[in-house]
TORMARFI-575319 format. One record per residue (C-alpha): x, y, z; residue number from 1; residue in one letter. Coordinates in steps of 0.02 Angstrom, whole numbers, padded with zeros to 5 digits, always signed. Example, Ala and Ser with C-alpha at 12.3 -4.5 7.8 and 13.67 -1.06 7.14 Angstrom:
<vogu><xx>+00615</xx><yy>-00225</yy><zz>+00390</zz><k>1</k><r>a</r></vogu>
<vogu><xx>+00684</xx><yy>-00053</yy><zz>+00357</zz><k>2</k><r>s</r></vogu>
END
This chain:
<vogu><xx>+00011</xx><yy>-00010</yy><zz>-00001</zz><k>1</k><r>m</r></vogu>
<vogu><xx>+00068</xx><yy>+00169</yy><zz>-00052</zz><k>2</k><r>a</r></vogu>
<vogu><xx>+00048</xx><yy>+00301</yy><zz>+00078</zz><k>3</k><r>f</r></vogu>
<vogu><xx>+00142</xx><yy>+00459</yy><zz>-00014</zz><k>4</k><r>a</r></vogu>
<vogu><xx>+00144</xx><yy>+00428</yy><zz>-00203</zz><k>5</k><r>y</r></vogu>
<vogu><xx>+00035</xx><yy>+00397</yy><zz>-00342</zz><k>6</k><r>t</r></vogu>
<vogu><xx>+00081</xx><yy>+00323</yy><zz>-00517</zz><k>7</k><r>d</r></vogu>
<vogu><xx>-00011</xx><yy>+00382</yy><zz>-00672</zz><k>8</k><r>y</r></vogu>
<vogu><xx>+00012</xx><yy>+00324</yy><zz>-00862</zz><k>9</k><r>t</r></vogu>
<vogu><xx>+00021</xx><yy>+00482</yy><zz>-00972</zz><k>10</k><r>a</r></vogu>
<vogu><xx>-00098</xx><yy>+00483</yy><zz>-01128</zz><k>11</k><r>n</r></vogu>
<vogu><xx>-00009</xx><yy>+00619</yy><zz>-01223</zz><k>12</k><r>g</r></vogu>
<vogu><xx>-00146</xx><yy>+00744</yy><zz>-01195</zz><k>13</k><r>t</r></vogu>
<vogu><xx>-00186</xx><yy>+00746</yy><zz>-01011</zz><k>14</k><r>a</r></vogu>
<vogu><xx>-00091</xx><yy>+00884</yy><zz>-00911</zz><k>15</k><r>t</r></vogu>
<vogu><xx>-00175</xx><yy>+00877</yy><zz>-00734</zz><k>16</k><r>t</r></vogu>
<vogu><xx>-00131</xx><yy>+00734</yy><zz>-00615</zz><k>17</k><r>f</r></vogu>
<vogu><xx>-00214</xx><yy>+00719</yy><zz>-00442</zz><k>18</k><r>g</r></vogu>
<vogu><xx>-00106</xx><yy>+00732</yy><zz>-00264</zz><k>19</k><r>i</r></vogu>
<vogu><xx>-00197</xx><yy>+00591</yy><zz>-00160</zz><k>20</k><r>t</r></vogu>
<vogu><xx>-00096</xx><yy>+00615</yy><zz>-00003</zz><k>21</k><r>f</r></vogu>
<vogu><xx>-00093</xx><yy>+00741</yy><zz>+00128</zz><k>22</k><r>p</r></vogu>
<vogu><xx>+00060</xx><yy>+00850</yy><zz>+00157</zz><k>23</k><r>r</r></vogu>
<vogu><xx>+00122</xx><yy>+00997</yy><zz>+00268</zz><k>24</k><r>i</r></vogu>
<vogu><xx>+00176</xx><yy>+01110</yy><zz>+00123</zz><k>25</k><r>n</r></vogu>
<vogu><xx>+00147</xx><yy>+01106</yy><zz>-00069</zz><k>26</k><r>d</r></vogu>
<vogu><xx>+00328</xx><yy>+01119</yy><zz>-00076</zz><k>27</k><r>n</r></vogu>
<vogu><xx>+00350</xx><yy>+00938</yy><zz>-00017</zz><k>28</k><r>h</r></vogu>
<vogu><xx>+00265</xx><yy>+00877</yy><zz>-00167</zz><k>29</k><r>v</r></vogu>
<vogu><xx>+00382</xx><yy>+00815</yy><zz>-00306</zz><k>30</k><r>k</r></vogu>
<vogu><xx>+00350</xx><yy>+00743</yy><zz>-00473</zz><k>31</k><r>v</r></vogu>
<vogu><xx>+00443</xx><yy>+00604</yy><zz>-00573</zz><k>32</k><r>y</r></vogu>
<vogu><xx>+00425</xx><yy>+00541</yy><zz>-00768</zz><k>33</k><r>q</r></vogu>
<vogu><xx>+00496</xx><yy>+00374</yy><zz>-00817</zz><k>34</k><r>s</r></vogu>
<vogu><xx>+00525</xx><yy>+00303</yy><zz>-00981</zz><k>35</k><r>t</r></vogu>
<vogu><xx>+00572</xx><yy>+00121</yy><zz>-00988</zz><k>36</k><r>n</r></vogu>
<vogu><xx>+00558</xx><yy>+00112</yy><zz>-00797</zz><k>37</k><r>s</r></vogu>
<vogu><xx>+00688</xx><yy>+00246</yy><zz>-00752</zz><k>38</k><r>v</r></vogu>
<vogu><xx>+00629</xx><yy>+00387</yy><zz>-00653</zz><k>39</k><r>f</r></vogu>
<vogu><xx>+00695</xx><yy>+00557</yy><zz>-00675</zz><k>40</k><r>s</r></vogu>
<vogu><xx>+00651</xx><yy>+00722</yy><zz>-00569</zz><k>41</k><r>l</r></vogu>
<vogu><xx>+00537</xx><yy>+00842</yy><zz>-00660</zz><k>42</k><r>v</r></vogu>
<vogu><xx>+00592</xx><yy>+01018</yy><zz>-00640</zz><k>43</k><r>s</r></vogu>
<vogu><xx>+00478</xx><yy>+01126</yy><zz>-00537</zz><k>44</k><r>g</r></vogu>
<vogu><xx>+00463</xx><yy>+01244</yy><zz>-00683</zz><k>45</k><r>t</r></vogu>
<vogu><xx>+00379</xx><yy>+01124</yy><zz>-00786</zz><k>46</k><r>a</r></vogu>
<vogu><xx>+00216</xx><yy>+01119</yy><zz>-00689</zz><k>47</k><r>y</r></vogu>
<vogu><xx>+00113</xx><yy>+01207</yy><zz>-00548</zz><k>48</k><r>t</r></vogu>
<vogu><xx>+00022</xx><yy>+01135</yy><zz>-00405</zz><k>49</k><r>i</r></vogu>
<vogu><xx>-00163</xx><yy>+01206</yy><zz>-00405</zz><k>50</k><r>q</r></vogu>
<vogu><xx>-00258</xx><yy>+01139</yy><zz>-00256</zz><k>51</k><r>n</r></vogu>
<vogu><xx>-00244</xx><yy>+00945</yy><zz>-00246</zz><k>52</k><r>n</r></vogu>
<vogu><xx>-00173</xx><yy>+00937</yy><zz>-00432</zz><k>53</k><r>n</r></vogu>
<vogu><xx>-00013</xx><yy>+00943</yy><zz>-00523</zz><k>54</k><r>v</r></vogu>
<vogu><xx>-00040</xx><yy>+01032</yy><zz>-00689</zz><k>55</k><r>v</r></vogu>
<vogu><xx>+00092</xx><yy>+01026</yy><zz>-00815</zz><k>56</k><r>f</r></vogu>
<vogu><xx>+00134</xx><yy>+01162</yy><zz>-00936</zz><k>57</k><r>n</r></vogu>
<vogu><xx>+00125</xx><yy>+01030</yy><zz>-01086</zz><k>58</k><r>a</r></vogu>
<vogu><xx>+00055</xx><yy>+00862</yy><zz>-01084</zz><k>59</k><r>a</r></vogu>
<vogu><xx>+00185</xx><yy>+00721</yy><zz>-01043</zz><k>60</k><r>p</r></vogu>
<vogu><xx>+00223</xx><yy>+00596</yy><zz>-01182</zz><k>61</k><r>a</r></vogu>
<vogu><xx>+00109</xx><yy>+00446</yy><zz>-01209</zz><k>62</k><r>n</r></vogu>
<vogu><xx>+00142</xx><yy>+00292</yy><zz>-01103</zz><k>63</k><r>a</r></vogu>
<vogu><xx>+00264</xx><yy>+00394</yy><zz>-00994</zz><k>64</k><r>n</r></vogu>
<vogu><xx>+00235</xx><yy>+00350</yy><zz>-00805</zz><k>65</k><r>t</r></vogu>
<vogu><xx>+00203</xx><yy>+00507</yy><zz>-00700</zz><k>66</k><r>i</r></vogu>
<vogu><xx>+00245</xx><yy>+00483</yy><zz>-00501</zz><k>67</k><r>r</r></vogu>
<vogu><xx>+00178</xx><yy>+00610</yy><zz>-00395</zz><k>68</k><r>v</r></vogu>
<vogu><xx>+00269</xx><yy>+00589</yy><zz>-00232</zz><k>69</k><r>k</r></vogu>
<vogu><xx>+00269</xx><yy>+00679</yy><zz>-00055</zz><k>70</k><r>r</r></vogu>
<vogu><xx>+00456</xx><yy>+00698</yy><zz>+00008</zz><k>71</k><r>e</r></vogu>
<vogu><xx>+00447</xx><yy>+00785</yy><zz>+00182</zz><k>72</k><r>t</r></vogu>
<vogu><xx>+00616</xx><yy>+00861</yy><zz>+00231</zz><k>73</k><r>p</r></vogu>
<vogu><xx>+00720</xx><yy>+00750</yy><zz>+00331</zz><k>74</k><r>n</r></vogu>
<vogu><xx>+00868</xx><yy>+00850</yy><zz>+00356</zz><k>75</k><r>n</r></vogu>
<vogu><xx>+00797</xx><yy>+00970</yy><zz>+00486</zz><k>76</k><r>a</r></vogu>
<vogu><xx>+00647</xx><yy>+00988</yy><zz>+00604</zz><k>77</k><r>r</r></vogu>
<vogu><xx>+00507</xx><yy>+01098</yy><zz>+00539</zz><k>78</k><r>l</r></vogu>
<vogu><xx>+00472</xx><yy>+01162</yy><zz>+00717</zz><k>79</k><r>v</r></vogu>
<vogu><xx>+00613</xx><yy>+01211</yy><zz>+00847</zz><k>80</k><r>d</r></vogu>
<vogu><xx>+00518</xx><yy>+01217</yy><zz>+01023</zz><k>81</k><r>f</r></vogu>
<vogu><xx>+00588</xx><yy>+01361</yy><zz>+01126</zz><k>82</k><r>q</r></vogu>
<vogu><xx>+00593</xx><yy>+01376</yy><zz>+01323</zz><k>83</k><r>n</r></vogu>
<vogu><xx>+00453</xx><yy>+01481</yy><zz>+01384</zz><k>84</k><r>g</r></vogu>
<vogu><xx>+00357</xx><yy>+01479</yy><zz>+01218</zz><k>85</k><r>s</r></vogu>
<vogu><xx>+00174</xx><yy>+01438</yy><zz>+01205</zz><k>86</k><r>r</r></vogu>
<vogu><xx>+00139</xx><yy>+01279</yy><zz>+01131</zz><k>87</k><r>l</r></vogu>
<vogu><xx>-00003</xx><yy>+01297</yy><zz>+00998</zz><k>88</k><r>g</r></vogu>
<vogu><xx>-00097</xx><yy>+01155</yy><zz>+00904</zz><k>89</k><r>e</r></vogu>
<vogu><xx>-00023</xx><yy>+01202</yy><zz>+00730</zz><k>90</k><r>s</r></vogu>
<vogu><xx>+00159</xx><yy>+01177</yy><zz>+00803</zz><k>91</k><r>d</r></vogu>
<vogu><xx>+00122</xx><yy>+01024</yy><zz>+00872</zz><k>92</k><r>l</r></vogu>
<vogu><xx>+00031</xx><yy>+00950</yy><zz>+00725</zz><k>93</k><r>d</r></vogu>
<vogu><xx>+00176</xx><yy>+01008</yy><zz>+00619</zz><k>94</k><r>t</r></vogu>
<vogu><xx>+00302</xx><yy>+00923</yy><zz>+00720</zz><k>95</k><r>d</r></vogu>
<vogu><xx>+00201</xx><yy>+00755</yy><zz>+00744</zz><k>96</k><r>s</r></vogu>
<vogu><xx>+00160</xx><yy>+00752</yy><zz>+00561</zz><k>97</k><r>l</r></vogu>
<vogu><xx>+00342</xx><yy>+00779</yy><zz>+00505</zz><k>98</k><r>q</r></vogu>
<vogu><xx>+00392</xx><yy>+00621</yy><zz>+00590</zz><k>99</k><r>a</r></vogu>
<vogu><xx>+00224</xx><yy>+00526</yy><zz>+00544</zz><k>100</k><r>f</r></vogu>
<vogu><xx>+00257</xx><yy>+00571</yy><zz>+00353</zz><k>101</k><r>y</r></vogu>
<vogu><xx>+00432</xx><yy>+00525</yy><zz>+00352</zz><k>102</k><r>l</r></vogu>
<vogu><xx>+00390</xx><yy>+00356</yy><zz>+00430</zz><k>103</k><r>l</r></vogu>
<vogu><xx>+00260</xx><yy>+00332</yy><zz>+00285</zz><k>104</k><r>q</r></vogu>
<vogu><xx>+00386</xx><yy>+00393</yy><zz>+00156</zz><k>105</k><r>e</r></vogu>
<vogu><xx>+00510</xx><yy>+00267</yy><zz>+00211</zz><k>106</k><r>e</r></vogu>
<vogu><xx>+00391</xx><yy>+00121</yy><zz>+00206</zz><k>107</k><r>h</r></vogu>
<vogu><xx>+00353</xx><yy>+00184</yy><zz>+00022</zz><k>108</k><r>d</r></vogu>
<vogu><xx>+00535</xx><yy>+00186</yy><zz>-00023</zz><k>109</k><r>d</r></vogu>
<vogu><xx>+00570</xx><yy>+00014</yy><zz>+00043</zz><k>110</k><r>l</r></vogu>
<vogu><xx>+00415</xx><yy>-00059</yy><zz>-00042</zz><k>111</k><r>e</r></vogu>
<vogu><xx>+00483</xx><yy>+00022</yy><zz>-00213</zz><k>112</k><r>l</r></vogu>
<vogu><xx>+00659</xx><yy>+00000</yy><zz>-00197</zz><k>113</k><r>y</r></vogu>
<vogu><xx>+00712</xx><yy>-00098</yy><zz>-00041</zz><k>114</k><r>g</r></vogu>
<vogu><xx>+00688</xx><yy>-00254</yy><zz>+00070</zz><k>115</k><r>i</r></vogu>
<vogu><xx>+00504</xx><yy>-00279</yy><zz>+00024</zz><k>116</k><r>y</r></vogu>
<vogu><xx>+00524</xx><yy>-00308</yy><zz>-00153</zz><k>117</k><r>n</r></vogu>
<vogu><xx>+00699</xx><yy>-00368</yy><zz>-00159</zz><k>118</k><r>t</r></vogu>
<vogu><xx>+00679</xx><yy>-00540</yy><zz>-00221</zz><k>119</k><r>m</r></vogu>
<vogu><xx>+00557</xx><yy>-00473</yy><zz>-00362</zz><k>120</k><r>s</r></vogu>
<vogu><xx>+00691</xx><yy>-00388</yy><zz>-00458</zz><k>121</k><r>v</r></vogu>
<vogu><xx>+00757</xx><yy>-00508</yy><zz>-00585</zz><k>122</k><r>m</r></vogu>
<vogu><xx>+00793</xx><yy>-00544</yy><zz>-00752</zz><k>123</k><r>g</r></vogu>
<vogu><xx>+00847</xx><yy>-00667</yy><zz>-00883</zz><k>124</k><r>q</r></vogu>
<vogu><xx>+00896</xx><yy>-00683</yy><zz>-01065</zz><k>125</k><r>c</r></vogu>
<vogu><xx>+00962</xx><yy>-00823</yy><zz>-01178</zz><k>126</k><r>s</r></vogu>
<vogu><xx>+01011</xx><yy>-00864</yy><zz>-01361</zz><k>127</k><r>r</r></vogu>
<vogu><xx>+00978</xx><yy>-01042</yy><zz>-01439</zz><k>128</k><r>m</r></vogu>
<vogu><xx>+01052</xx><yy>-01009</yy><zz>-01610</zz><k>129</k><r>t</r></vogu>
<vogu><xx>+01225</xx><yy>-01008</yy><zz>-01668</zz><k>130</k><r>d</r></vogu>
<vogu><xx>+01326</xx><yy>-00845</yy><zz>-01671</zz><k>131</k><r>g</r></vogu>
<vogu><xx>+01509</xx><yy>-00801</yy><zz>-01692</zz><k>132</k><r>t</r></vogu>
<vogu><xx>+01627</xx><yy>-00712</yy><zz>-01573</zz><k>133</k><r>v</r></vogu>
<vogu><xx>+01780</xx><yy>-00649</yy><zz>-01662</zz><k>134</k><r>t</r></vogu>
<vogu><xx>+01944</xx><yy>-00687</yy><zz>-01578</zz><k>135</k><r>i</r></vogu>
<vogu><xx>+02100</xx><yy>-00590</yy><zz>-01625</zz><k>136</k><r>t</r></vogu>
<vogu><xx>+02215</xx><yy>-00613</yy><zz>-01476</zz><k>137</k><r>t</r></vogu>
<vogu><xx>+02237</xx><yy>-00773</yy><zz>-01374</zz><k>138</k><r>q</r></vogu>
<vogu><xx>+02184</xx><yy>-00763</yy><zz>-01202</zz><k>139</k><r>g</r></vogu>
<vogu><xx>+02095</xx><yy>-00590</yy><zz>-01210</zz><k>140</k><r>t</r></vogu>
<vogu><xx>+01918</xx><yy>-00576</yy><zz>-01159</zz><k>141</k><r>y</r></vogu>
<vogu><xx>+01797</xx><yy>-00492</yy><zz>-01276</zz><k>142</k><r>v</r></vogu>
<vogu><xx>+01617</xx><yy>-00455</yy><zz>-01259</zz><k>143</k><r>l</r></vogu>
<vogu><xx>+01486</xx><yy>-00536</yy><zz>-01356</zz><k>144</k><r>f</r></vogu>
<vogu><xx>+01449</xx><yy>-00433</yy><zz>-01517</zz><k>145</k><r>p</r></vogu>
<vogu><xx>+01283</xx><yy>-00352</yy><zz>-01557</zz><k>146</k><r>t</r></vogu>
<vogu><xx>+01253</xx><yy>-00491</yy><zz>-01686</zz><k>147</k><r>a</r></vogu>
<vogu><xx>+01267</xx><yy>-00616</yy><zz>-01556</zz><k>148</k><r>v</r></vogu>
<vogu><xx>+01110</xx><yy>-00541</yy><zz>-01473</zz><k>149</k><r>a</r></vogu>
<vogu><xx>+01013</xx><yy>-00619</yy><zz>-01332</zz><k>150</k><r>a</r></vogu>
<vogu><xx>+00828</xx><yy>-00615</yy><zz>-01310</zz><k>151</k><r>t</r></vogu>
<vogu><xx>+00754</xx><yy>-00552</yy><zz>-01142</zz><k>152</k><r>l</r></vogu>
<vogu><xx>+00627</xx><yy>-00658</yy><zz>-01061</zz><k>153</k><r>d</r></vogu>
<vogu><xx>+00490</xx><yy>-00530</yy><zz>-01034</zz><k>154</k><r>a</r></vogu>
<vogu><xx>+00371</xx><yy>-00637</yy><zz>-00939</zz><k>155</k><r>s</r></vogu>
<vogu><xx>+00498</xx><yy>-00635</yy><zz>-00777</zz><k>156</k><r>t</r></vogu>
<vogu><xx>+00591</xx><yy>-00468</yy><zz>-00800</zz><k>157</k><r>a</r></vogu>
<vogu><xx>+00555</xx><yy>-00342</yy><zz>-00663</zz><k>158</k><r>n</r></vogu>
<vogu><xx>+00668</xx><yy>-00196</yy><zz>-00640</zz><k>159</k><r>g</r></vogu>
<vogu><xx>+00794</xx><yy>-00269</yy><zz>-00762</zz><k>160</k><r>i</r></vogu>
<vogu><xx>+00804</xx><yy>-00237</yy><zz>-00951</zz><k>161</k><r>e</r></vogu>
<vogu><xx>+00914</xx><yy>-00292</yy><zz>-01104</zz><k>162</k><r>l</r></vogu>
<vogu><xx>+01058</xx><yy>-00170</yy><zz>-01130</zz><k>163</k><r>d</r></vogu>
<vogu><xx>+01114</xx><yy>-00167</yy><zz>-01314</zz><k>164</k><r>t</r></vogu>
<vogu><xx>+01214</xx><yy>-00015</yy><zz>-01311</zz><k>165</k><r>s</r></vogu>
<vogu><xx>+01376</xx><yy>-00115</yy><zz>-01283</zz><k>166</k><r>t</r></vogu>
<vogu><xx>+01363</xx><yy>-00283</yy><zz>-01342</zz><k>167</k><r>n</r></vogu>
<vogu><xx>+01241</xx><yy>-00421</yy><zz>-01376</zz><k>168</k><r>g</r></vogu>
<vogu><xx>+01218</xx><yy>-00512</yy><zz>-01205</zz><k>169</k><r>f</r></vogu>
<vogu><xx>+01200</xx><yy>-00388</yy><zz>-01058</zz><k>170</k><r>v</r></vogu>
<vogu><xx>+01068</xx><yy>-00357</yy><zz>-00933</zz><k>171</k><r>l</r></vogu>
<vogu><xx>+01046</xx><yy>-00185</yy><zz>-00849</zz><k>172</k><r>k</r></vogu>
<vogu><xx>+00979</xx><yy>-00137</yy><zz>-00682</zz><k>173</k><r>n</r></vogu>
<vogu><xx>+00833</xx><yy>-00003</yy><zz>-00696</zz><k>174</k><r>v</r></vogu>
<vogu><xx>+00755</xx><yy>-00048</yy><zz>-00536</zz><k>175</k><r>s</r></vogu>
<vogu><xx>+00782</xx><yy>+00142</yy><zz>-00471</zz><k>176</k><r>g</r></vogu>
<vogu><xx>+00907</xx><yy>+00089</yy><zz>-00344</zz><k>177</k><r>i</r></vogu>
<vogu><xx>+01083</xx><yy>-00003</yy><zz>-00324</zz><k>178</k><r>g</r></vogu>
<vogu><xx>+01067</xx><yy>-00184</yy><zz>-00271</zz><k>179</k><r>r</r></vogu>
<vogu><xx>+01167</xx><yy>-00343</yy><zz>-00237</zz><k>180</k><r>f</r></vogu>
<vogu><xx>+01123</xx><yy>-00471</yy><zz>-00371</zz><k>181</k><r>f</r></vogu>
<vogu><xx>+01175</xx><yy>-00649</yy><zz>-00397</zz><k>182</k><r>r</r></vogu>
<vogu><xx>+01225</xx><yy>-00671</yy><zz>-00570</zz><k>183</k><r>v</r></vogu>
<vogu><xx>+01226</xx><yy>-00842</yy><zz>-00675</zz><k>184</k><r>y</r></vogu>
<vogu><xx>+01292</xx><yy>-00866</yy><zz>-00845</zz><k>185</k><r>g</r></vogu>
<vogu><xx>+01311</xx><yy>-01015</yy><zz>-00957</zz><k>186</k><r>s</r></vogu>
<vogu><xx>+01379</xx><yy>-01036</yy><zz>-01122</zz><k>187</k><r>v</r></vogu>
<vogu><xx>+01401</xx><yy>-01189</yy><zz>-01235</zz><k>188</k><r>d</r></vogu>
<vogu><xx>+01526</xx><yy>-01157</yy><zz>-01373</zz><k>189</k><r>a</r></vogu>
<vogu><xx>+01639</xx><yy>-01230</yy><zz>-01496</zz><k>190</k><r>t</r></vogu>
<vogu><xx>+01802</xx><yy>-01184</yy><zz>-01586</zz><k>191</k><r>s</r></vogu>
<vogu><xx>+01935</xx><yy>-01289</yy><zz>-01662</zz><k>192</k><r>a</r></vogu>
<vogu><xx>+01993</xx><yy>-01446</yy><zz>-01583</zz><k>193</k><r>n</r></vogu>
<vogu><xx>+02060</xx><yy>-01455</yy><zz>-01417</zz><k>194</k><r>n</r></vogu>
<vogu><xx>+02038</xx><yy>-01273</yy><zz>-01375</zz><k>195</k><r>q</r></vogu>
<vogu><xx>+02022</xx><yy>-01210</yy><zz>-01196</zz><k>196</k><r>t</r></vogu>
<vogu><xx>+01888</xx><yy>-01073</yy><zz>-01192</zz><k>197</k><r>l</r></vogu>
<vogu><xx>+01846</xx><yy>-00958</yy><zz>-01046</zz><k>198</k><r>g</r></vogu>
<vogu><xx>+01706</xx><yy>-00852</yy><zz>-00986</zz><k>199</k><r>v</r></vogu>
<vogu><xx>+01702</xx><yy>-00705</yy><zz>-00870</zz><k>200</k><r>k</r></vogu>
<vogu><xx>+01573</xx><yy>-00572</yy><zz>-00823</zz><k>201</k><r>l</r></vogu>
<vogu><xx>+01599</xx><yy>-00394</yy><zz>-00856</zz><k>202</k><r>n</r></vogu>
<vogu><xx>+01511</xx><yy>-00252</yy><zz>-00735</zz><k>203</k><r>h</r></vogu>
<vogu><xx>+01476</xx><yy>-00132</yy><zz>-00874</zz><k>204</k><r>v</r></vogu>
<vogu><xx>+01475</xx><yy>+00044</yy><zz>-00795</zz><k>205</k><r>g</r></vogu>
<vogu><xx>+01539</xx><yy>-00011</yy><zz>-00636</zz><k>206</k><r>g</r></vogu>
<vogu><xx>+01679</xx><yy>-00126</yy><zz>-00579</zz><k>207</k><r>g</r></vogu>
<vogu><xx>+01731</xx><yy>-00174</yy><zz>-00756</zz><k>208</k><r>g</r></vogu>
<vogu><xx>+01794</xx><yy>-00361</yy><zz>-00784</zz><k>209</k><r>v</r></vogu>
<vogu><xx>+01756</xx><yy>-00480</yy><zz>-00646</zz><k>210</k><r>l</r></vogu>
<vogu><xx>+01915</xx><yy>-00584</yy><zz>-00651</zz><k>211</k><r>n</r></vogu>
<vogu><xx>+01861</xx><yy>-00693</yy><zz>-00502</zz><k>212</k><r>a</r></vogu>
<vogu><xx>+01710</xx><yy>-00753</yy><zz>-00605</zz><k>213</k><r>s</r></vogu>
<vogu><xx>+01814</xx><yy>-00836</yy><zz>-00734</zz><k>214</k><r>e</r></vogu>
<vogu><xx>+01780</xx><yy>-01011</yy><zz>-00796</zz><k>215</k><r>c</r></vogu>
<vogu><xx>+01875</xx><yy>-01127</yy><zz>-00915</zz><k>216</k><r>r</r></vogu>
<vogu><xx>+01823</xx><yy>-01278</yy><zz>-01016</zz><k>217</k><r>a</r></vogu>
<vogu><xx>+01885</xx><yy>-01390</yy><zz>-01153</zz><k>218</k><r>f</r></vogu>
<vogu><xx>+01822</xx><yy>-01410</yy><zz>-01318</zz><k>219</k><r>t</r></vogu>
<vogu><xx>+01903</xx><yy>-01579</yy><zz>-01363</zz><k>220</k><r>g</r></vogu>
<vogu><xx>+01889</xx><yy>-01663</yy><zz>-01536</zz><k>221</k><r>s</r></vogu>
<vogu><xx>+01762</xx><yy>-01687</yy><zz>-01658</zz><k>222</k><r>g</r></vogu>
<vogu><xx>+01685</xx><yy>-01519</yy><zz>-01632</zz><k>223</k><r>n</r></vogu>
<vogu><xx>+01638</xx><yy>-01558</yy><zz>-01449</zz><k>224</k><r>q</r></vogu>
<vogu><xx>+01559</xx><yy>-01413</yy><zz>-01359</zz><k>225</k><r>e</r></vogu>
<vogu><xx>+01635</xx><yy>-01331</yy><zz>-01204</zz><k>226</k><r>a</r></vogu>
<vogu><xx>+01515</xx><yy>-01311</yy><zz>-01054</zz><k>227</k><r>k</r></vogu>
<vogu><xx>+01567</xx><yy>-01145</yy><zz>-00974</zz><k>228</k><r>l</r></vogu>
<vogu><xx>+01464</xx><yy>-01088</yy><zz>-00818</zz><k>229</k><r>v</r></vogu>
<vogu><xx>+01493</xx><yy>-00932</yy><zz>-00705</zz><k>230</k><r>t</r></vogu>
<vogu><xx>+01416</xx><yy>-00864</yy><zz>-00555</zz><k>231</k><r>s</r></vogu>
<vogu><xx>+01451</xx><yy>-00720</yy><zz>-00437</zz><k>232</k><r>w</r></vogu>
<vogu><xx>+01366</xx><yy>-00585</yy><zz>-00324</zz><k>233</k><r>i</r></vogu>
<vogu><xx>+01397</xx><yy>-00414</yy><zz>-00369</zz><k>234</k><r>i</r></vogu>
<vogu><xx>+01335</xx><yy>-00244</yy><zz>-00318</zz><k>235</k><r>y</r></vogu>
<vogu><xx>+01245</xx><yy>-00168</yy><zz>-00466</zz><k>236</k><r>m</r></vogu>
<vogu><xx>+01208</xx><yy>+00040</yy><zz>-00449</zz><k>237</k><r>p</r></vogu>
<vogu><xx>+01053</xx><yy>+00082</yy><zz>-00546</zz><k>238</k><r>n</r></vogu>
<vogu><xx>+01080</xx><yy>+00092</yy><zz>-00742</zz><k>239</k><r>n</r></vogu>
<vogu><xx>+01227</xx><yy>-00009</yy><zz>-00734</zz><k>240</k><r>t</r></vogu>
<vogu><xx>+01250</xx><yy>-00183</yy><zz>-00816</zz><k>241</k><r>s</r></vogu>
<vogu><xx>+01323</xx><yy>-00352</yy><zz>-00812</zz><k>242</k><r>v</r></vogu>
<vogu><xx>+01369</xx><yy>-00453</yy><zz>-00969</zz><k>243</k><r>g</r></vogu>
<vogu><xx>+01463</xx><yy>-00603</yy><zz>-01034</zz><k>244</k><r>l</r></vogu>
<vogu><xx>+01636</xx><yy>-00611</yy><zz>-01111</zz><k>245</k><r>m</r></vogu>
<vogu><xx>+01724</xx><yy>-00751</yy><zz>-01196</zz><k>246</k><r>l</r></vogu>
<vogu><xx>+01904</xx><yy>-00794</yy><zz>-01236</zz><k>247</k><r>a</r></vogu>
<vogu><xx>+02010</xx><yy>-00928</yy><zz>-01328</zz><k>248</k><r>n</r></vogu>
<vogu><xx>+02158</xx><yy>-00974</yy><zz>-01215</zz><k>249</k><r>h</r></vogu>
<vogu><xx>+02229</xx><yy>-01089</yy><zz>-01343</zz><k>250</k><r>s</r></vogu>
<vogu><xx>+02239</xx><yy>-00984</yy><zz>-01502</zz><k>251</k><r>g</r></vogu>
<vogu><xx>+02149</xx><yy>-00849</yy><zz>-01611</zz><k>252</k><r>t</r></vogu>
<vogu><xx>+02016</xx><yy>-00967</yy><zz>-01671</zz><k>253</k><r>q</r></vogu>
<vogu><xx>+01844</xx><yy>-00896</yy><zz>-01668</zz><k>254</k><r>n</r></vogu>
<vogu><xx>+01714</xx><yy>-00954</yy><zz>-01544</zz><k>255</k><r>v</r></vogu>
<vogu><xx>+01548</xx><yy>-01014</yy><zz>-01603</zz><k>256</k><r>t</r></vogu>
<vogu><xx>+01413</xx><yy>-00994</yy><zz>-01465</zz><k>257</k><r>v</r></vogu>
<vogu><xx>+01279</xx><yy>-01132</yy><zz>-01484</zz><k>258</k><r>k</r></vogu>
<vogu><xx>+01181</xx><yy>-01080</yy><zz>-01327</zz><k>259</k><r>r</r></vogu>
<vogu><xx>+01195</xx><yy>-00950</yy><zz>-01198</zz><k>260</k><r>a</r></vogu>
<vogu><xx>+01106</xx><yy>-00888</yy><zz>-01042</zz><k>261</k><r>r</r></vogu>
<vogu><xx>+01117</xx><yy>-00743</yy><zz>-00918</zz><k>262</k><r>l</r></vogu>
<vogu><xx>+01016</xx><yy>-00726</yy><zz>-00755</zz><k>263</k><r>v</r></vogu>
<vogu><xx>+01017</xx><yy>-00585</yy><zz>-00626</zz><k>264</k><r>v</r></vogu>
<vogu><xx>+00917</xx><yy>-00606</yy><zz>-00470</zz><k>265</k><r>s</r></vogu>
<vogu><xx>+00925</xx><yy>-00484</yy><zz>-00315</zz><k>266</k><r>a</r></vogu>
<vogu><xx>+00979</xx><yy>-00548</yy><zz>-00155</zz><k>267</k><r>v</r></vogu>
END
């Protein structure tokens, strides 16, 4: 249950969105707008507050999410009692409401971003057809090219999206907050006979290549597939990604990816 925010879906024409919660001051009402689950603060010059409504100067784009949210100040008390001063109802109400509203807002933030929904933030992608990863230097790890793209499992994705800005096999945290994730990746791959192949995870936009996640396997002879599996727990700030990397430790022969999977789940 949300105490201090309401989400709306814009239709491209509406400019008025209701304020459904009480507040001490209209200055405590903030407005966020999101595209693809990433929220950003809307400038206070883009709208006005009229009675119990936020009224935009121009209609937000169709399908964007508009979040009207109360953010009571938490860095200073709104009432400072003085010795010998008269206690009035207004000051007492303001003082207690500040604490009460802050507790409600903390509950909302935990529900949105924290422990209440941690396990629901997850995503997985896979590829079940052949794709080629070009190897130019023996033992050097490379990201999957965009031509070897994964498919996101939209039915289970929550706060996670496919990130194709860097390569073809990357998942991005768009949950709105940094989290610890357990990351699992697997690759079935072939190359020339008797080649040692390797897989690693890369925290794109964060810690970079995670050397401790490395796994190696042998292709054998007769076009046998190497079975590569990696798993690691990493902290991913919002809008950072994790992806798979491959290397050929035996030569510069290209690697053919037969099947691959990448799974992230908040812990």
